[in-house]
C-alpha positions as CSV (number, residue, x, y, z in Angstrom):
1,M,0.1,0.1,0.1
2,N,1.5,3.2,-1.0
3,M,0.1,4.8,2.1
4,F,2.2,2.6,4.5
5,E,6.6,3.1,4.4
6,L,8.2,-0.1,4.6
7,A,10.8,-0.6,7.5
8,P,14.3,-1.2,6.5
9,K,15.6,-5.3,6.3
10,P,17.1,-6.3,9.3
11,Q,20.5,-7.0,8.4
12,A,22.5,-10.3,9.2
13,A,26.3,-10.1,9.3
14,P,28.4,-11.7,6.9
15,G,27.8,-15.7,7.1
16,E,25.4,-15.5,9.8
17,R,21.8,-16.9,9.4
18,I,19.0,-14.5,9.6
19,R,17.6,-14.3,13.0
20,N,13.8,-15.1,13.0
21,A,11.2,-13.7,15.6
22,M,9.7,-16.2,17.6
23,T,6.7,-15.1,19.6
24,C,4.3,-16.8,22.2
25,D,0.5,-15.4,23.2
26,V,0.6,-16.0,26.6
27,E,-3.3,-17.0,27.2
28,D,-5.2,-19.9,28.6
29,Y,-7.4,-21.9,26.5
30,F,-10.6,-20.7,27.9
31,Q,-9.8,-17.1,26.5
32,V,-9.7,-18.0,23.1
33,S,-12.0,-15.7,20.9
34,A,-13.6,-18.4,19.2
35,F,-14.4,-20.2,22.5
36,A,-16.5,-16.5,23.4
37,P,-20.2,-17.8,22.4
38,Y,-19.6,-20.9,24.7
39,I,-17.5,-19.7,27.9
40,D,-18.7,-16.9,29.7
41,R,-16.3,-14.5,30.5
42,A,-17.9,-14.5,34.4
43,S,-16.5,-18.4,34.7
44,W,-13.1,-17.6,34.1
45,P,-11.7,-17.2,37.7
46,S,-13.1,-20.5,38.4
47,R,-11.9,-22.7,35.5
48,E,-8.9,-24.9,35.8
49,C,-6.0,-22.7,34.4
50,R,-2.9,-24.5,32.7
51,V,-1.3,-21.7,31.4
52,E,1.5,-22.0,34.3
53,A,2.6,-25.6,33.7
54,N,2.4,-24.9,29.7
55,M,4.8,-22.1,30.1
56,D,7.5,-24.1,32.2
57,R,7.5,-26.4,29.3
58,I,7.7,-23.8,26.9
59,L,10.6,-22.0,28.7
60,A,12.3,-25.3,29.5
61,L,12.1,-26.0,25.7
62,F,13.1,-22.4,24.9
63,E,16.5,-22.9,27.5
64,R,17.5,-26.2,25.9
65,N,17.7,-25.1,22.6
66,G,19.0,-21.5,23.3
67,V,16.1,-19.9,22.0
68,H,15.0,-16.1,23.1
69,A,11.6,-15.3,22.3
70,T,9.3,-12.7,23.0
71,F,6.3,-13.3,25.3
72,F,2.7,-11.2,24.3
73,T,1.1,-11.5,27.8
74,L,-2.3,-11.1,28.8
75,G,-2.7,-8.9,32.1
76,W,-5.1,-11.1,33.4
77,I,-2.8,-14.0,33.3
78,A,0.1,-12.1,34.5
79,E,-2.3,-10.3,37.7
80,R,-2.7,-14.0,39.0
81,Y,0.3,-15.7,37.4
82,P,3.1,-13.2,38.4
83,Q,5.5,-15.9,39.1
84,V,5.2,-16.6,35.0
85,V,6.2,-12.9,34.1
86,R,9.0,-13.2,36.6
87,R,10.2,-16.5,34.8
88,I,9.9,-14.8,31.0
89,V,12.0,-12.1,32.1
90,A,14.6,-13.8,34.1
91,G,15.1,-16.4,30.8
92,G,16.5,-13.3,29.1
93,H,13.1,-13.1,27.1
94,E,11.1,-10.1,26.0
95,L,7.9,-9.3,27.8
96,A,5.2,-7.5,25.8
97,S,1.7,-6.8,26.2
98,H,-1.5,-9.0,25.0
99,G,-4.1,-6.2,26.5
100,Y,-5.6,-7.3,29.7
101,G,-8.5,-9.7,29.2
102,H,-8.5,-10.7,25.8
103,L,-10.9,-8.2,24.5
104,R,-10.3,-7.8,20.4
105,A,-9.0,-4.2,19.8
106,S,-12.1,-4.0,16.9
107,D,-14.6,-4.5,19.9
108,Q,-13.6,-1.7,21.8
109,T,-14.3,1.9,21.8
110,R,-11.4,4.4,21.4
111,A,-11.6,5.4,25.0
112,E,-11.6,1.7,26.3
113,F,-8.7,0.5,24.2
114,A,-6.4,3.2,25.6
115,N,-7.5,2.2,28.8
116,D,-6.6,-1.2,28.1
117,I,-3.2,-0.9,26.4
118,R,-2.3,1.7,29.5
119,S,-3.3,-0.8,32.2
120,S,-1.5,-4.0,30.7
121,K,1.3,-2.2,30.0
122,A,1.6,-0.7,33.7
123,L,0.5,-4.1,35.1
124,L,3.3,-5.8,33.1
125,E,6.3,-3.4,33.8
126,D,5.5,-3.5,37.5
127,I,5.4,-7.1,37.8
128,G,8.4,-8.0,35.4
129,G,10.4,-4.8,35.9
130,Q,11.2,-4.0,32.3
131,A,10.0,-1.9,29.7
132,V,6.8,-3.1,27.8
133,L,7.5,-2.1,24.0
134,G,5.7,-4.5,22.5
135,Y,1.9,-5.0,21.5
136,R,-0.2,-7.6,19.7
137,A,-3.8,-7.4,19.6
138,P,-6.0,-10.5,20.5
139,S,-6.9,-12.1,17.2
140,F,-5.2,-9.8,15.3
141,S,-8.1,-7.3,15.5
142,I,-6.4,-4.3,14.1
143,G,-7.0,-3.6,10.6
144,R,-8.3,-1.0,8.0
145,A,-11.5,0.3,10.5
146,N,-9.7,0.9,13.9
147,L,-6.2,2.1,12.7
148,W,-6.4,4.7,15.0
149,A,-5.2,2.2,17.8
150,L,-2.2,2.2,16.4
151,D,-1.9,6.2,17.3
152,E,-3.1,5.4,20.7
153,L,-0.3,2.5,21.2
154,L,2.1,5.3,20.0
155,E,0.4,7.7,22.6
156,A,0.9,5.1,25.5
157,G,4.6,4.6,25.0
158,Y,4.4,1.3,22.6
159,R,7.2,1.3,20.2
160,Y,5.8,-1.6,17.7
161,S,2.8,-3.4,17.1
162,S,2.2,-7.1,15.8
163,S,-1.6,-6.9,15.2
164,I,-2.0,-6.6,11.4
165,Y,-2.5,-10.0,9.9
166,P,-2.0,-9.1,5.6
167,I,-3.9,-12.5,5.2
168,A,-8.1,-12.7,4.2
169,H,-9.4,-14.7,7.4
170,D,-13.4,-14.9,8.2
171,H,-12.2,-13.6,11.5
172,Y,-9.5,-11.2,11.0
173,G,-6.9,-9.7,8.4
174,M,-6.1,-6.9,6.1
175,P,-4.6,-8.6,3.0
176,E,-3.8,-5.3,1.4
177,A,-1.2,-4.2,4.1
178,P,2.5,-4.8,3.7
179,R,4.2,-8.3,4.2
180,F,7.0,-7.0,6.1
181,A,7.6,-4.3,8.6
182,F,6.3,-1.3,8.0
183,Y,5.3,2.4,9.4
184,P,1.8,2.9,9.1
185,N,1.7,6.8,10.0
186,G,5.8,7.2,8.5
187,P,9.3,6.3,10.4
188,D,8.5,8.6,13.4
189,G,5.3,6.7,14.4
190,L,4.7,3.3,15.2
191,L,6.5,0.2,13.9
192,E,4.1,-2.6,12.6
193,V,5.5,-5.7,12.1
194,P,3.1,-8.6,10.2
195,I,3.2,-12.4,10.8
196,T,4.6,-14.2,8.2
197,T,3.3,-14.9,4.9
198,V,4.4,-16.1,1.5
199,Q,3.0,-15.0,-1.8
200,M,1.8,-17.6,-3.8
201,M,-0.7,-17.6,-6.7
202,G,-1.1,-13.9,-6.2
203,R,-2.2,-14.3,-2.5
204,N,-0.9,-14.0,0.9
205,L,-0.3,-17.5,2.5
206,P,-0.2,-17.9,6.2
207,A,3.3,-19.2,7.2
208,G,4.0,-18.0,10.5
209,G,2.2,-20.3,12.9
210,G,-1.1,-20.5,14.6
211,G,-3.7,-23.4,13.8
212,Y,-2.1,-23.3,9.9
213,F,1.1,-24.3,11.3
214,R,-0.7,-27.6,13.2
215,L,-2.6,-27.9,10.1
216,L,0.1,-28.3,7.6
217,P,3.0,-30.6,7.4
218,Y,6.3,-29.2,9.2
219,A,8.3,-29.8,6.1
220,L,5.8,-27.3,4.1
221,S,5.8,-24.5,7.1
222,R,9.8,-24.9,7.2
223,W,10.0,-24.4,3.4
224,M,7.9,-21.5,3.6
225,M,9.7,-19.9,6.5
226,A,13.1,-20.5,4.8
227,K,12.1,-19.2,1.4
228,V,11.3,-16.1,3.3
229,N,14.7,-16.1,4.6
230,R,16.1,-17.1,1.4
231,D,14.4,-14.8,-1.4
232,D,13.0,-12.0,0.5
233,R,15.9,-11.7,3.0
234,Q,13.6,-10.9,5.5
235,P,13.2,-12.5,9.4
236,S,10.3,-14.9,9.7
237,L,7.8,-14.0,12.5
238,F,6.3,-17.1,14.4
239,Y,3.6,-17.2,16.9
240,F,1.8,-19.6,19.1
241,H,0.1,-20.4,22.4
242,P,0.7,-22.1,25.3
243,W,-2.6,-24.2,25.0
244,E,-1.4,-25.4,21.6
245,I,1.2,-27.5,23.2
246,D,-1.5,-29.2,26.0
247,S,-3.5,-32.2,24.5
248,Q,-5.0,-32.9,27.7
249,Q,-6.7,-29.4,28.3
250,P,-10.7,-29.2,29.1
251,R,-12.9,-29.8,26.2
252,P,-15.9,-27.1,26.7
253,E,-19.1,-28.8,25.5
254,G,-21.2,-27.9,22.3
255,L,-18.5,-26.2,20.2
256,D,-19.1,-25.5,16.6
257,A,-17.3,-28.3,14.2
258,K,-15.1,-25.3,12.8
259,S,-13.9,-24.4,16.4
260,R,-13.4,-27.8,17.3
261,F,-11.1,-28.4,14.2
262,R,-9.1,-25.4,14.5
263,H,-8.6,-25.4,18.1
264,Y,-7.4,-29.3,18.5
265,I,-5.9,-30.2,15.2
266,N,-2.8,-31.8,15.6
267,I,-2.4,-30.3,19.0
268,D,-0.6,-33.7,20.1
269,R,2.4,-32.8,17.9
270,M,2.8,-28.9,18.6
271,E,5.7,-29.5,21.2
272,S,7.5,-31.5,18.9
273,R,7.2,-29.1,16.2
274,I,8.1,-26.3,18.1
275,E,11.3,-28.3,19.4
276,A,12.2,-29.0,15.5
277,L,11.9,-25.3,14.6
278,A,14.0,-24.3,17.5
279,R,16.9,-26.6,15.6
280,D,16.2,-25.5,12.2
281,F,16.2,-21.9,12.4
282,A,18.2,-18.9,14.4
283,W,15.6,-17.2,16.5
284,D,15.6,-14.3,18.6
285,R,13.2,-11.1,20.7
286,M,11.4,-9.3,18.4
287,D,12.8,-5.8,20.1
288,R,16.5,-7.1,19.2
289,I,15.5,-7.7,15.5
290,F,13.1,-5.0,14.8
291,L,14.1,-2.0,17.1
292,N,17.8,-2.1,16.3
293,Q,17.0,-1.7,12.8
294,A,14.5,0.9,13.1
């Protein structure tokens, strides 16, 4: 899009592999947007919370593979499990915001959104003891209809967002947005870093995690991310959730077939695939990869 300005490409030293950005959205299974019609938000505090044990597994996996990552963390989780936040920071990872209670940005007024991003940032910084520079909207819910959210993020002290997904999807997406890091409002504004896509047959195809990563053969996902490194000379940006490695999580009743398929497909294989990714690519935190170049 002509209105958006691409950011400079992160540079790799001669002979060095391109560093890709590993990210995790820290939320629990009952907070997934697709489950909202089936799980009353008021029931969250009484539900079995499994995020702490799942985060222990993820942090151990990253430690044994030398991976540093960015964790977009819900304020709701941080408030109840501050030890999770402290383990993230102690492991050398970046702490970033996913909002407070997993409300879509597109479902909030501008004033509600401004309050949400400020309160979650302050809460995470208080617990983690480090500046929170990054934000990811729940369900990638910033798009053409609410680009004002990026101005609010900048005003609140964030330096980058990873909230616009340049694909066509039934719940989110802005396919006309740039595929790689860009400035929606010029280089003095907020940096937006989209989840990785590959361009094939005139369309942007998702190549950076989530349910697509569980659905597609691992070899295909690896090929797509490697293609971005090789052909575009850009970092890949990957994301997943702690509940995606948890095949024993409780299963809500009454789910529609599409939501059930998307949530549970190949969930028992996810942890081994993350382990393979950790070995097959070089990884780092988003702030180190993108803000050092900005």
